[in-house]
C-alpha atoms as a printed R data frame, in Angstrom:
    type eleno elety resid chain resno       x       y       z
1   ATOM     1    CA   SER     A     1 -78.662  51.492 -64.408
2   ATOM     2    CA   GLU     A     2 -78.977  50.504 -60.793
3   ATOM     3    CA   LEU     A     3 -75.898  48.293 -61.007
4   ATOM     4    CA   ASP     A     4 -73.831  51.178 -62.316
5   ATOM     5    CA   GLU     A     5 -75.072  53.362 -59.552
6   ATOM     6    CA   MET     A     6 -74.081  50.753 -56.956
7   ATOM     7    CA   LYS     A     7 -70.644  50.516 -58.518
8   ATOM     8    CA   GLY     A     8 -70.331  54.277 -58.457
9   ATOM     9    CA   ARG     A     9 -71.295  54.474 -54.837
10  ATOM    10    CA   THR     A    10 -68.847  51.719 -53.994
11  ATOM    11    CA   LEU     A    11 -66.058  53.508 -55.842
12  ATOM    12    CA   ASP     A    12 -66.966  56.689 -54.028
13  ATOM    13    CA   ASP     A    13 -66.894  54.922 -50.690
14  ATOM    14    CA   MET     A    14 -63.574  53.318 -51.515
15  ATOM    15    CA   SER     A    15 -62.141  56.669 -52.612
16  ATOM    16    CA   GLY     A    16 -63.316  58.247 -49.416
17  ATOM    17    CA   MET     A    17 -61.780  55.466 -47.410
18  ATOM    18    CA   VAL     A    18 -58.471  55.799 -49.256
19  ATOM    19    CA   LYS     A    19 -58.398  59.541 -48.645
20  ATOM    20    CA   LYS     A    20 -59.170  58.939 -45.015
21  ATOM    21    CA   LEU     A    21 -56.374  56.353 -44.765
22  ATOM    22    CA   ASN     A    22 -53.959  58.688 -46.591
23  ATOM    23    CA   SER     A    23 -54.885  61.420 -44.131
24  ATOM    24    CA   VAL     A    24 -54.281  59.111 -41.214
25  ATOM    25    CA   ILE     A    25 -50.957  57.987 -42.666
26  ATOM    26    CA   ALA     A    26 -49.944  61.601 -43.248
27  ATOM    27    CA   GLU     A    27 -50.757  62.435 -39.642
28  ATOM    28    CA   LYS     A    28 -48.803  59.450 -38.384
29  ATOM    29    CA   LYS     A    29 -45.849  60.385 -40.590
30  ATOM    30    CA   ALA     A    30 -45.999  63.917 -39.276
31  ATOM    31    CA   ALA     A    31 -46.101  62.617 -35.719
32  ATOM    32    CA   LEU     A    32 -43.244  60.121 -36.319
33  ATOM    33    CA   ALA     A    33 -41.049  62.513 -38.278
34  ATOM    34    CA   PRO     A    34 -39.342  64.002 -35.194
35  ATOM    35    CA   VAL     A    35 -38.819  60.506 -33.741
36  ATOM    36    CA   ILE     A    36 -37.377  59.221 -37.019
37  ATOM    37    CA   LYS     A    37 -35.158  62.283 -37.204
38  ATOM    38    CA   GLU     A    38 -33.819  61.491 -33.740
39  ATOM    39    CA   LEU     A    39 -33.550  57.793 -34.525
40  ATOM    40    CA   ARG     A    40 -31.226  58.195 -37.561
41  ATOM    41    CA   PRO     A    41 -28.177  59.433 -35.614
42  ATOM    42    CA   LEU     A    42 -28.875  56.850 -32.941
43  ATOM    43    CA   ARG     A    43 -28.945  54.117 -35.553
44  ATOM    44    CA   GLN     A    44 -25.639  55.321 -36.902
45  ATOM    45    CA   LYS     A    45 -24.256  55.471 -33.389
46  ATOM    46    CA   CYS     A    46 -25.532  51.887 -32.812
47  ATOM    47    CA   GLN     A    47 -23.674  50.710 -35.906
48  ATOM    48    CA   GLU     A    48 -20.532  52.410 -34.796
49  ATOM    49    CA   LEU     A    49 -20.804  50.913 -31.297
50  ATOM    50    CA   THR     A    50 -21.547  47.471 -32.757
51  ATOM    51    CA   GLN     A    51 -18.413  47.681 -34.907
52  ATOM    52    CA   GLU     A    52 -16.383  48.843 -31.953
53  ATOM    53    CA   TYR     A    53 -17.804  46.041 -29.799
54  ATOM    54    CA   GLU     A    54 -16.837  43.439 -32.372
55  ATOM    55    CA   GLU     A    55 -13.300  44.868 -32.566
56  ATOM    56    CA   LYS     A    56 -12.989  44.960 -28.750
57  ATOM    57    CA   LYS     A    57 -14.406  41.438 -28.481
58  ATOM    58    CA   ALA     A    58 -11.864  40.118 -30.976
59  ATOM    59    CA   GLN     A    59  -9.079  41.840 -28.984
60  ATOM    60    CA   TYR     A    60 -10.471  40.361 -25.758
61  ATOM    61    CA   ASP     A    61 -10.710  36.845 -27.190
62  ATOM    62    CA   SER     A    62  -7.132  37.078 -28.494
63  ATOM    63    CA   CYS     A    63  -5.899  38.413 -25.178
64  ATOM    64    CA   ALA     A    64  -7.842  35.761 -23.216
65  ATOM    65    CA   ALA     A    65  -6.342  32.990 -25.393
66  ATOM    66    CA   GLY     A    66  -2.861  34.357 -24.768
67  ATOM    67    CA   LEU     A    67  -3.450  34.664 -21.047
68  ATOM    68    CA   GLU     A    68  -4.792  31.106 -20.896
69  ATOM    69    CA   SER     A    69  -1.715  29.840 -22.681
70  ATOM    70    CA   ASN     A    70   0.504  31.804 -20.329
71  ATOM    71    CA   ARG     A    71  -1.476  30.548 -17.340
72  ATOM    72    CA   SER     A    72  -0.928  26.907 -18.380
73  ATOM    73    CA   LYS     A    73   2.793  27.552 -18.828
74  ATOM    74    CA   LEU     A    74   3.016  29.288 -15.474
75  ATOM    75    CA   GLU     A    75   1.169  26.477 -13.713
76  ATOM    76    CA   GLN     A    76   3.534  23.915 -15.221
77  ATOM    77    CA   GLU     A    77   6.478  26.026 -14.205
78  ATOM    78    CA   VAL     A    78   5.044  26.378 -10.645
79  ATOM    79    CA   ARG     A    79   4.669  22.588 -10.394
80  ATOM    80    CA   GLY     A    80   8.230  22.102 -11.520
81  ATOM    81    CA   LEU     A    81   9.462  24.687  -9.008
82  ATOM    82    CA   ARG     A    82   7.506  23.054  -6.227
83  ATOM    83    CA   GLU     A    83   8.976  19.637  -7.009
84  ATOM    84    CA   GLN     A    84  12.430  21.179  -7.153
85  ATOM    85    CA   ASN     A    85  11.758  22.955  -3.850
86  ATOM    86    CA   THR     A    86  10.724  19.660  -2.240
87  ATOM    87    CA   GLU     A    87  13.875  17.974  -3.501
88  ATOM    88    CA   GLU     A    88  16.039  20.842  -2.249
89  ATOM    89    CA   GLU     A    89  14.336  20.778   1.172
90  ATOM    90    CA   SER     A    90  14.952  16.993   1.416
91  ATOM    91    CA   ARG     A    91  18.551  17.500   0.343
92  ATOM    92    CA   TYR     A    92  18.956  20.299   2.894
93  ATOM    93    CA   HIS     A    93  17.646  18.109   5.742
94  ATOM    94    CA   TYR     A    94  19.921  15.243   4.668
95  ATOM    95    CA   ILE     A    95  22.980  17.490   4.520
96  ATOM    96    CA   ASN     A    96  22.041  19.064   7.856
97  ATOM    97    CA   CYS     A    97  21.795  15.607   9.467
98  ATOM    98    CA   MET     A    98  25.118  14.553   7.923
99  ATOM    99    CA   ARG     A    99  26.693  17.772   9.212
100 ATOM   100    CA   GLN     A   100  25.482  17.027  12.742
101 ATOM   101    CA   VAL     A   101  26.800  13.467  12.522
102 ATOM   102    CA   ILE     A   102  30.180  14.711  11.303
103 ATOM   103    CA   GLU     A   103  30.282  17.323  14.044
104 ATOM   104    CA   MET     A   104  29.553  14.649  16.668
105 ATOM   105    CA   GLN     A   105  32.259  12.395  15.180
106 ATOM   106    CA   MET     A   106  34.733  15.292  15.180
107 ATOM   107    CA   GLN     A   107  33.841  16.084  18.779
108 ATOM   108    CA   ARG     A   108  34.317  12.441  19.738
109 ATOM   109    CA   ALA     A   109  37.656  12.403  17.885
110 ATOM   110    CA   ALA     A   110  38.744  15.537  19.709
111 ATOM   111    CA   ASP     A   111  37.663  14.077  23.061
112 ATOM   112    CA   GLU     A   112  39.505  10.846  22.221
113 ATOM   113    CA   MET     A   113  42.656  12.713  21.307
114 ATOM   114    CA   ARG     A   114  42.477  14.841  24.444
115 ATOM   115    CA   ALA     A   115  41.955  11.773  26.622
116 ATOM   116    CA   TYR     A   116  44.727   9.823  24.863
117 ATOM   117    CA   VAL     A   117  47.362  12.512  25.310
118 ATOM   118    CA   SER     A   118  46.276  13.428  28.814
119 ATOM   119    CA   PRO     A   119  48.912  12.916  31.538
120 ATOM   120    CA   ASP     A   120  46.163  11.732  33.920
121 ATOM   121    CA   PRO     A   121  45.947   7.917  33.885
122 ATOM   122    CA   GLN     A   122  42.285   7.999  34.873
123 ATOM   123    CA   GLU     A   123  41.557  10.257  31.914
124 ATOM   124    CA   ARG     A   124  43.551   8.008  29.547
125 ATOM   125    CA   ARG     A   125  41.422   4.994  30.652
126 ATOM   126    CA   LYS     A   126  38.398   6.801  29.263
127 ATOM   127    CA   ALA     A   127  39.914   6.809  25.756
128 ATOM   128    CA   VAL     A   128  38.205   4.473  23.294
129 ATOM   129    CA   ARG     A   129  41.612   3.165  22.177
130 ATOM   130    CA   GLU     A   130  42.464   2.214  25.728
131 ATOM   131    CA   GLN     A   131  39.095   0.517  26.144
132 ATOM   132    CA   TYR     A   132  39.516  -1.370  22.846
133 ATOM   133    CA   THR     A   133  43.067  -2.377  23.833
134 ATOM   134    CA   LYS     A   134  41.736  -3.634  27.203
135 ATOM   135    CA   ASN     A   135  38.970  -5.585  25.497
136 ATOM   136    CA   ILE     A   136  41.414  -7.127  22.994
137 ATOM   137    CA   THR     A   137  43.758  -8.150  25.821
138 ATOM   138    CA   GLU     A   138  40.840  -9.684  27.719
139 ATOM   139    CA   GLN     A   139  39.652 -11.562  24.618
140 ATOM   140    CA   GLU     A   140  43.163 -12.805  23.884
141 ATOM   141    CA   SER     A   141  43.518 -14.013  27.464
142 ATOM   142    CA   LEU     A   142  40.124 -15.711  27.308
143 ATOM   143    CA   GLY     A   143  41.043 -17.300  23.942
144 ATOM   144    CA   LYS     A   144  44.297 -18.612  25.451
145 ATOM   145    CA   LYS     A   145  42.414 -20.133  28.370
146 ATOM   146    CA   LEU     A   146  39.894 -21.742  26.026
147 ATOM   147    CA   ARG     A   147  42.652 -23.197  23.879
148 ATOM   148    CA   GLU     A   148  44.349 -24.625  26.964
149 ATOM   149    CA   LYS     A   149  41.032 -26.096  28.138
150 ATOM   150    CA   GLN     A   150  40.431 -27.525  24.691
151 ATOM   151    CA   LYS     A   151  43.900 -29.125  24.720
152 ATOM   152    CA   ALA     A   152  43.236 -30.605  28.163
153 ATOM   153    CA   VAL     A   153  39.921 -32.003  26.977
154 ATOM   154    CA   ARG     A   154  41.495 -33.544  23.910
155 ATOM   155    CA   GLU     A   155  44.274 -35.097  25.990
156 ATOM   156    CA   SER     A   156  41.853 -36.537  28.540
157 ATOM   157    CA   HIS     A   157  39.369 -37.701  25.890
158 ATOM   158    CA   GLY     A   158  41.076 -41.081  25.289
159 ATOM   159    CA   PRO     A   159  41.390 -42.121  28.931
160 ATOM   160    CA   ASN     A   160  37.919 -40.867  29.666
161 ATOM   161    CA   MET     A   161  36.456 -42.928  26.817
162 ATOM   162    CA   LYS     A   162  38.393 -45.960  28.135
163 ATOM   163    CA   GLN     A   163  36.900 -45.404  31.571
164 ATOM   164    CA   VAL     A   164  33.453 -45.133  30.062
165 ATOM   165    CA   LYS     A   165  33.933 -48.448  28.243
166 ATOM   166    CA   MET     A   166  35.180 -50.124  31.412
167 ATOM   167    CA   TRP     A   167  32.194 -48.824  33.330
168 ATOM   168    CA   ARG     A   168  29.788 -50.129  30.676
169 ATOM   169    CA   ASP     A   169  31.518 -53.498  30.742
170 ATOM   170    CA   LEU     A   170  31.194 -53.558  34.531
171 ATOM   171    CA   GLU     A   171  27.487 -52.764  34.248
172 ATOM   172    CA   GLN     A   172  26.996 -55.590  31.754
173 ATOM   173    CA   LEU     A   173  28.929 -58.012  34.039
174 ATOM   174    CA   LEU     A   174  26.849 -57.069  37.048
175 ATOM   175    CA   GLU     A   175  23.646 -57.433  35.044
176 ATOM   176    CA   CYS     A   176  24.741 -60.862  33.906
177 ATOM   177    CA   LYS     A   177  25.480 -61.977  37.473
178 ATOM   178    CA   LYS     A   178  22.131 -60.638  38.549
179 ATOM   179    CA   GLN     A   179  20.348 -62.645  35.891
180 ATOM   180    CA   CYS     A   180  22.257 -65.783  36.806
181 ATOM   181    CA   HIS     A   181  21.389 -65.360  40.499
182 ATOM   182    CA   LEU     A   182  17.701 -64.911  39.697
183 ATOM   183    CA   ARG     A   183  17.740 -67.983  37.468
184 ATOM   184    CA   ALA     A   184  19.500 -70.037  40.175
185 ATOM   185    CA   GLN     A   185  16.841 -69.033  42.732
186 ATOM   186    CA   SER     A   186  14.041 -69.984  40.373
187 ATOM   187    CA   GLN     A   187  15.573 -73.447  39.747
188 ATOM   188    CA   ALA     A   188  16.281 -74.110  43.487
189 ATOM   189    CA   SER     A   189  12.617 -75.115  44.061
190 ATOM   190    CA   ILE     A   190  12.922 -78.205  41.803
191 ATOM   191    CA   GLY     A   191  16.554 -79.077  42.439
192 ATOM   192    CA   HIS     A   192  19.914 -77.543  42.699
193 ATOM   193    CA   VAL     A   193  22.365 -76.353  40.116
194 ATOM   194    CA   ILE     A   194  25.941 -77.462  40.157
195 ATOM   195    CA   GLN     A   195  28.753 -76.310  37.986
196 ATOM   196    CA   GLU     A   196  30.961 -78.953  36.534
197 ATOM   197    CA   GLY     A   197  33.395 -78.565  33.701
198 ATOM   198    CA   GLY     A   198  32.277 -74.982  33.120
199 ATOM   199    CA   GLU     A   199  28.643 -76.117  32.622
200 ATOM   200    CA   ASP     A   200  25.580 -75.733  34.799
201 ATOM   201    CA   ARG     A   201  23.721 -78.992  35.772
202 ATOM   202    CA   LEU     A   202  20.384 -79.267  37.451
203 ATOM   203    CA   VAL     A   203  20.276 -82.046  40.110
204 ATOM   204    CA   LEU     A   204  16.789 -83.161  41.163
């Protein structure tokens, strides 16, 4: 029948197409065969390199972790050494200053001793001991004079106070007489005042 013929033709077409595709695939395989042959050892080499890379990377990571730990320890140690160095430098400068002070004091002591035992009187006067002795003598003399002056002030204090009291009494007496005189003048215009029996009397 016609349907069977159409099916047959379709099958024939499909068979031809399959053959054609198989032919094309065979050609491609033939063309790719040399490339695949070259690729196989390269793939194996890639696997080997990948494994070696992983091993090297693990070694690197382990080494990097160790180095980082050592770096932290070294940084801490460096900070400690710097602090210690700063303290030692400060201590050195302090000791150096103290040494200079002691040297100056020793030099002054030597100069003092040399001046003190010198036969030259002018040189001996330069000695600190001589100067201190002179100052002590002057202060003792000044203290003695001040004590004598204090004694004189204490001894004259009583008479002086008596004189001050007498002077004040005199001032009060004079003021009293002044007031009496002024009062007598003011009363003279209306009469005169006479004293009789220790009393003042106004006579008109």
